TIVOVEX-328581 format. One record per residue: residue number from 1; residue in one letter; x, y, z of N, C-alpha, C, O in turn. Coordinates in Angstrom, 2 decimals. Each point is the difference from the previous one (the first is absolute). Layout:
% residues N
node num->NUM, residu->A, n.xx->X, n.yy->Y, n.zz->Z, ca.xx->X, ca.yy->Y, ca.zz->Z, c.xx->X, c.yy->Y, c.zz->Z, o.xx->X, o.yy->Y, o.zz->Z
...
END
This chain:
% residues 58
node num->1, residu->X, n.xx->-1.32, n.yy->25.17, n.zz->-23.41, ca.xx->-0.98, ca.yy->-0.12, ca.zz->1.01, c.xx->-0.52, c.yy->-1.35, c.zz->0.17, o.xx->-0.38, o.yy->-0.49, o.zz->1.07
node num->2, residu->X, n.xx->0.42, n.yy->-0.06, n.zz->-2.22, ca.xx->-0.27, ca.yy->-1.38, ca.zz->-0.32, c.xx->1.22, c.yy->-1.22, c.zz->0.44, o.xx->-0.13, o.yy->-1.14, o.zz->0.46
node num->3, residu->X, n.xx->1.21, n.yy->1.86, n.zz->-0.80, ca.xx->1.12, ca.yy->-0.62, ca.zz->0.33, c.xx->0.17, c.yy->-0.04, c.zz->1.64, o.xx->0.56, o.yy->-0.99, o.zz->0.47
node num->4, residu->X, n.xx->-0.99, n.yy->1.96, n.zz->0.38, ca.xx->0.14, ca.yy->0.04, ca.zz->1.63, c.xx->-0.83, c.yy->-1.47, c.zz->0.48, o.xx->0.41, o.yy->-0.95, o.zz->0.67
node num->5, residu->X, n.xx->-1.58, n.yy->1.19, n.zz->-1.22, ca.xx->-1.04, ca.yy->-1.03, ca.zz->0.12, c.xx->0.16, c.yy->-1.42, c.zz->0.02, o.xx->-0.25, o.yy->-0.77, o.zz->0.93
node num->6, residu->X, n.xx->0.78, n.yy->0.49, n.zz->-2.27, ca.xx->0.53, ca.yy->-1.24, ca.zz->-0.27, c.xx->1.40, c.yy->-0.53, c.zz->0.73, o.xx->0.29, o.yy->-1.19, o.zz->0.17
node num->7, residu->X, n.xx->0.34, n.yy->2.09, n.zz->0.15, ca.xx->1.35, ca.yy->-0.45, ca.zz->0.98, c.xx->-0.81, c.yy->-0.41, c.zz->1.07, o.xx->0.36, o.yy->-1.11, o.zz->0.39
node num->8, residu->X, n.xx->-1.53, n.yy->1.67, n.zz->0.40, ca.xx->-0.34, ca.yy->-0.05, ca.zz->1.63, c.xx->-0.40, c.yy->-1.25, c.zz->-0.62, o.xx->0.39, o.yy->-0.99, o.zz->0.61
node num->9, residu->X, n.xx->-1.03, n.yy->0.79, n.zz->-1.58, ca.xx->-1.18, ca.yy->-1.57, ca.zz->-0.04, c.xx->1.22, c.yy->-1.27, c.zz->-0.18, o.xx->0.09, o.yy->-1.14, o.zz->0.47
node num->10, residu->X, n.xx->0.69, n.yy->1.89, n.zz->-1.28, ca.xx->1.23, ca.yy->-1.23, ca.zz->0.12, c.xx->0.85, c.yy->-0.16, c.zz->1.14, o.xx->0.60, o.yy->-1.03, o.zz->0.29
node num->11, residu->X, n.xx->-0.58, n.yy->2.12, n.zz->0.34, ca.xx->0.96, ca.yy->-0.75, ca.zz->1.38, c.xx->-0.93, c.yy->-0.47, c.zz->1.16, o.xx->0.52, o.yy->-0.54, o.zz->0.98
node num->12, residu->X, n.xx->-2.11, n.yy->0.77, n.zz->-1.06, ca.xx->-0.88, ca.yy->-0.80, ca.zz->0.68, c.xx->-0.37, c.yy->-1.21, c.zz->-0.22, o.xx->-0.26, o.yy->-0.83, o.zz->0.87
node num->13, residu->X, n.xx->0.21, n.yy->0.64, n.zz->-2.32, ca.xx->0.11, ca.yy->-1.39, ca.zz->-0.30, c.xx->1.29, c.yy->-0.75, c.zz->0.44, o.xx->-0.26, o.yy->-1.05, o.zz->0.59
node num->14, residu->X, n.xx->1.31, n.yy->1.26, n.zz->-0.70, ca.xx->1.19, ca.yy->-0.93, ca.zz->0.04, c.xx->0.10, c.yy->-0.24, c.zz->1.58, o.xx->0.65, o.yy->-0.94, o.zz->0.44
node num->15, residu->X, n.xx->-1.21, n.yy->1.70, n.zz->0.26, ca.xx->-0.02, ca.yy->-0.11, ca.zz->1.82, c.xx->-0.57, c.yy->-1.63, c.zz->0.27, o.xx->-1.13, o.yy->-0.23, o.zz->-0.45
node num->16, residu->X, n.xx->1.76, n.yy->-0.81, n.zz->1.11, ca.xx->-0.68, ca.yy->-1.08, ca.zz->-0.01, c.xx->0.34, c.yy->-0.38, c.zz->1.29, o.xx->0.93, o.yy->-0.79, o.zz->0.21
node num->17, residu->X, n.xx->-1.95, n.yy->1.53, n.zz->1.16, ca.xx->-0.12, ca.yy->-0.36, ca.zz->1.42, c.xx->0.15, c.yy->-1.46, c.zz->0.20, o.xx->0.82, o.yy->-0.39, o.zz->0.83
node num->18, residu->X, n.xx->-1.47, n.yy->-0.41, n.zz->-1.44, ca.xx->-0.28, ca.yy->-1.28, ca.zz->0.38, c.xx->-1.27, c.yy->0.02, c.zz->0.90, o.xx->-0.62, o.yy->1.04, o.zz->0.23
node num->19, residu->X, n.xx->0.25, n.yy->-2.37, n.zz->0.30, ca.xx->-1.16, ca.yy->-0.05, ca.zz->0.35, c.xx->-0.11, c.yy->0.67, c.zz->1.50, o.xx->1.04, o.yy->-0.13, o.zz->0.65
node num->20, residu->X, n.xx->-2.17, n.yy->0.88, n.zz->0.05, ca.xx->-0.05, ca.yy->0.38, ca.zz->1.18, c.xx->-0.75, c.yy->-0.77, c.zz->0.94, o.xx->-1.21, o.yy->0.06, o.zz->-0.25
node num->21, residu->X, n.xx->1.62, n.yy->-1.05, n.zz->1.69, ca.xx->-0.56, ca.yy->-0.41, ca.zz->0.80, c.xx->-0.09, c.yy->0.43, c.zz->1.14, o.xx->0.76, o.yy->0.96, o.zz->0.13
node num->22, residu->X, n.xx->-1.39, n.yy->-1.22, n.zz->0.90, ca.xx->-0.10, ca.yy->0.56, ca.zz->1.40, c.xx->0.75, c.yy->-0.79, c.zz->0.74, o.xx->0.05, o.yy->-1.23, o.zz->-0.08
node num->23, residu->X, n.xx->0.55, n.yy->1.94, n.zz->0.83, ca.xx->1.01, ca.yy->-0.70, ca.zz->1.12, c.xx->-1.10, c.yy->0.09, c.zz->1.44, o.xx->-0.67, o.yy->1.02, o.zz->0.15
node num->24, residu->X, n.xx->0.58, n.yy->-1.86, n.zz->0.59, ca.xx->-1.09, ca.yy->-0.14, ca.zz->1.09, c.xx->1.18, c.yy->0.47, c.zz->1.36, o.xx->-0.61, o.yy->0.70, o.zz->0.80
node num->25, residu->X, n.xx->1.51, n.yy->-0.84, n.zz->-0.54, ca.xx->1.22, ca.yy->0.72, ca.zz->0.51, c.xx->-0.48, c.yy->1.64, c.zz->0.45, o.xx->-0.63, o.yy->0.44, o.zz->0.97
node num->26, residu->X, n.xx->1.22, n.yy->0.16, n.zz->-2.09, ca.xx->0.03, ca.yy->0.91, ca.zz->-0.28, c.xx->-1.21, c.yy->0.98, c.zz->-0.24, o.xx->-0.10, o.yy->1.19, o.zz->0.28
node num->27, residu->X, n.xx->-0.76, n.yy->-2.04, n.zz->-0.86, ca.xx->-1.34, ca.yy->0.73, ca.zz->-0.12, c.xx->-0.09, c.yy->1.07, c.zz->-1.29, o.xx->-0.85, o.yy->0.90, o.zz->0.03
node num->28, residu->X, n.xx->1.75, n.yy->-1.04, n.zz->-1.12, ca.xx->0.12, ca.yy->0.73, ca.zz->-1.11, c.xx->0.39, c.yy->-0.95, c.zz->-1.19, o.xx->0.60, o.yy->-1.07, o.zz->-0.06
node num->29, residu->X, n.xx->-1.26, n.yy->2.04, n.zz->-0.96, ca.xx->0.48, ca.yy->-0.83, ca.zz->-1.23, c.xx->1.23, c.yy->-0.06, c.zz->-0.55, o.xx->0.50, o.yy->1.06, o.zz->-0.37
node num->30, residu->X, n.xx->0.38, n.yy->-2.52, n.zz->0.18, ca.xx->1.47, ca.yy->0.30, ca.zz->-0.47, c.xx->0.16, c.yy->-0.79, c.zz->-1.46, o.xx->-0.83, o.yy->-0.90, o.zz->-0.15
node num->31, residu->X, n.xx->1.55, n.yy->1.05, n.zz->-0.72, ca.xx->0.43, ca.yy->-0.75, ca.zz->-0.96, c.xx->0.34, c.yy->-1.84, c.zz->-0.02, o.xx->0.32, o.yy->-0.62, o.zz->1.01
node num->32, residu->X, n.xx->-0.46, n.yy->0.13, n.zz->-2.11, ca.xx->0.28, ca.yy->-1.58, ca.zz->0.49, c.xx->1.51, c.yy->-0.12, c.zz->0.12, o.xx->0.52, o.yy->-0.96, o.zz->0.57
node num->33, residu->X, n.xx->0.02, n.yy->1.73, n.zz->-0.99, ca.xx->1.55, ca.yy->-0.10, ca.zz->-0.05, c.xx->0.72, c.yy->0.42, c.zz->1.14, o.xx->1.09, o.yy->-0.54, o.zz->0.22
node num->34, residu->X, n.xx->-1.57, n.yy->1.53, n.zz->0.63, ca.xx->0.31, ca.yy->0.65, ca.zz->1.23, c.xx->0.17, c.yy->-0.99, c.zz->0.87, o.xx->-0.78, o.yy->-0.95, o.zz->0.10
node num->35, residu->X, n.xx->1.78, n.yy->1.12, n.zz->0.56, ca.xx->0.51, ca.yy->-0.79, ca.zz->1.48, c.xx->0.18, c.yy->1.17, c.zz->1.19, o.xx->0.15, o.yy->1.22, o.zz->-0.10
node num->36, residu->X, n.xx->-0.23, n.yy->-2.17, n.zz->1.36, ca.xx->0.13, ca.yy->1.00, ca.zz->1.25, c.xx->0.59, c.yy->-0.95, c.zz->1.10, o.xx->0.26, o.yy->-1.19, o.zz->-0.22
node num->37, residu->X, n.xx->-0.10, n.yy->1.74, n.zz->1.28, ca.xx->0.56, ca.yy->-0.98, ca.zz->1.46, c.xx->-0.69, c.yy->-0.53, c.zz->0.36, o.xx->0.42, o.yy->-0.99, o.zz->0.60
node num->38, residu->X, n.xx->-1.56, n.yy->1.13, n.zz->-0.63, ca.xx->-0.94, ca.yy->-0.50, ca.zz->0.87, c.xx->-0.65, c.yy->-1.63, c.zz->-1.04, o.xx->-0.83, o.yy->-0.84, o.zz->0.32
node num->39, residu->X, n.xx->1.68, n.yy->1.00, n.zz->-1.58, ca.xx->-0.50, ca.yy->-1.53, ca.zz->-0.51, c.xx->-0.15, c.yy->-1.17, c.zz->0.24, o.xx->1.03, o.yy->-0.56, o.zz->0.37
node num->40, residu->X, n.xx->-2.18, n.yy->-0.23, n.zz->-0.45, ca.xx->0.16, ca.yy->-1.41, ca.zz->0.54, c.xx->-0.68, c.yy->-0.99, c.zz->-1.01, o.xx->-1.13, o.yy->-0.06, o.zz->-0.47
node num->41, residu->X, n.xx->1.96, n.yy->-0.49, n.zz->0.36, ca.xx->-0.26, ca.yy->-1.00, ca.zz->-1.41, c.xx->-1.49, c.yy->-1.19, c.zz->-0.22, o.xx->-0.12, o.yy->-1.11, o.zz->0.52
node num->42, residu->X, n.xx->-0.76, n.yy->1.75, n.zz->-1.37, ca.xx->-1.18, ca.yy->-0.96, ca.zz->-0.11, c.xx->0.54, c.yy->-1.41, c.zz->-0.56, o.xx->0.80, o.yy->-0.19, o.zz->-0.91
node num->43, residu->X, n.xx->-1.44, n.yy->-0.71, n.zz->1.71, ca.xx->0.56, ca.yy->-1.51, ca.zz->-0.32, c.xx->-0.53, c.yy->-0.29, c.zz->-1.46, o.xx->0.69, o.yy->-0.74, o.zz->-0.69
node num->44, residu->X, n.xx->-1.78, n.yy->1.23, n.zz->0.17, ca.xx->-0.24, ca.yy->-0.63, ca.zz->-1.61, c.xx->0.70, c.yy->0.73, c.zz->-1.27, o.xx->-0.05, o.yy->-0.19, o.zz->-1.21
node num->45, residu->X, n.xx->0.74, n.yy->1.13, n.zz->2.06, ca.xx->0.46, ca.yy->0.84, ca.zz->-1.32, c.xx->1.83, c.yy->0.01, c.zz->-0.07, o.xx->0.71, o.yy->-0.11, o.zz->1.00
node num->46, residu->X, n.xx->-0.20, n.yy->0.25, n.zz->-2.40, ca.xx->1.23, ca.yy->0.09, ca.zz->-0.24, c.xx->0.95, c.yy->0.52, c.zz->1.18, o.xx->-0.40, o.yy->0.60, o.zz->0.99
node num->47, residu->X, n.xx->1.86, n.yy->-0.98, n.zz->-1.27, ca.xx->0.94, ca.yy->0.48, ca.zz->1.11, c.xx->0.48, c.yy->1.45, c.zz->0.18, o.xx->0.77, o.yy->0.25, o.zz->0.93
node num->48, residu->X, n.xx->-1.26, n.yy->0.94, n.zz->-1.93, ca.xx->0.23, ca.yy->1.07, ca.zz->-0.52, c.xx->-0.58, c.yy->0.81, c.zz->1.39, o.xx->-1.05, o.yy->-0.20, o.zz->0.61
node num->49, residu->X, n.xx->2.02, n.yy->1.07, n.zz->-0.39, ca.xx->-0.38, ca.yy->0.30, ca.zz->1.36, c.xx->-0.39, c.yy->1.70, c.zz->-0.53, o.xx->0.82, o.yy->0.90, o.zz->-0.20
node num->50, residu->X, n.xx->-2.55, n.yy->-0.81, n.zz->0.05, ca.xx->-0.34, ca.yy->1.10, ca.zz->-0.34, c.xx->-1.25, c.yy->-0.09, c.zz->0.18, o.xx->-0.48, o.yy->-1.09, o.zz->0.32
node num->51, residu->X, n.xx->-0.42, n.yy->2.33, n.zz->-0.50, ca.xx->-1.25, ca.yy->0.25, ca.zz->0.96, c.xx->-1.22, c.yy->-1.03, c.zz->-0.88, o.xx->-0.97, o.yy->-0.39, o.zz->0.65
node num->52, residu->X, n.xx->1.08, n.yy->0.10, n.zz->-1.80, ca.xx->-0.84, ca.yy->-0.98, ca.zz->-0.52, c.xx->-0.11, c.yy->-1.36, c.zz->0.24, o.xx->-0.77, o.yy->-0.68, o.zz->-0.68
node num->53, residu->X, n.xx->1.73, n.yy->-0.01, n.zz->1.96, ca.xx->0.76, ca.yy->-1.47, ca.zz->0.35, c.xx->-0.11, c.yy->0.20, c.zz->1.76, o.xx->0.34, o.yy->-0.83, o.zz->0.84
node num->54, residu->X, n.xx->-0.92, n.yy->2.21, n.zz->-0.59, ca.xx->-0.20, ca.yy->0.26, ca.zz->1.74, c.xx->-1.34, c.yy->-0.37, c.zz->0.66, o.xx->-1.16, o.yy->0.21, o.zz->-0.36
node num->55, residu->X, n.xx->1.58, n.yy->-0.70, n.zz->1.21, ca.xx->-0.97, ca.yy->-0.55, ca.zz->1.06, c.xx->-1.06, c.yy->0.84, c.zz->-0.09, o.xx->-1.08, o.yy->-0.59, o.zz->0.06
node num->56, residu->X, n.xx->0.98, n.yy->2.39, n.zz->-0.24, ca.xx->-0.65, ca.yy->1.01, ca.zz->0.35, c.xx->-1.14, c.yy->0.18, c.zz->-0.93, o.xx->-1.18, o.yy->0.32, o.zz->0.12
node num->57, residu->X, n.xx->2.12, n.yy->-0.72, n.zz->-1.24, ca.xx->-0.67, ca.yy->0.54, ca.zz->-1.62, c.xx->-1.20, c.yy->-0.73, c.zz->-0.28, o.xx->-0.01, o.yy->-1.22, o.zz->0.15
node num->58, residu->X, n.xx->-1.36, n.yy->2.07, n.zz->-0.67, ca.xx->-0.83, ca.yy->-0.13, ca.zz->-0.40, c.xx->-1.05, c.yy->1.02, c.zz->-0.90, o.xx->-1.07, o.yy->-0.43, o.zz->-0.43
END
C-alpha cells in the first residue's frame, strides 16, 4: 500500500508544468512556454514566439 502512495507522490513531484500566466486575448490561463496563432510580440521581451513574450500575456 505504501508503494502505491510513494509512486503517486513521485509522479506528481516529477511533473513540471512551468509558470502559468493569463492570456488577455483568450481570457484563460496558459503556460509560459505555450504558443498560439494569435501571438503578437511584446517589444520588451526576447524573440521566442511563446506566450510569455506575447503582447496579451499578463
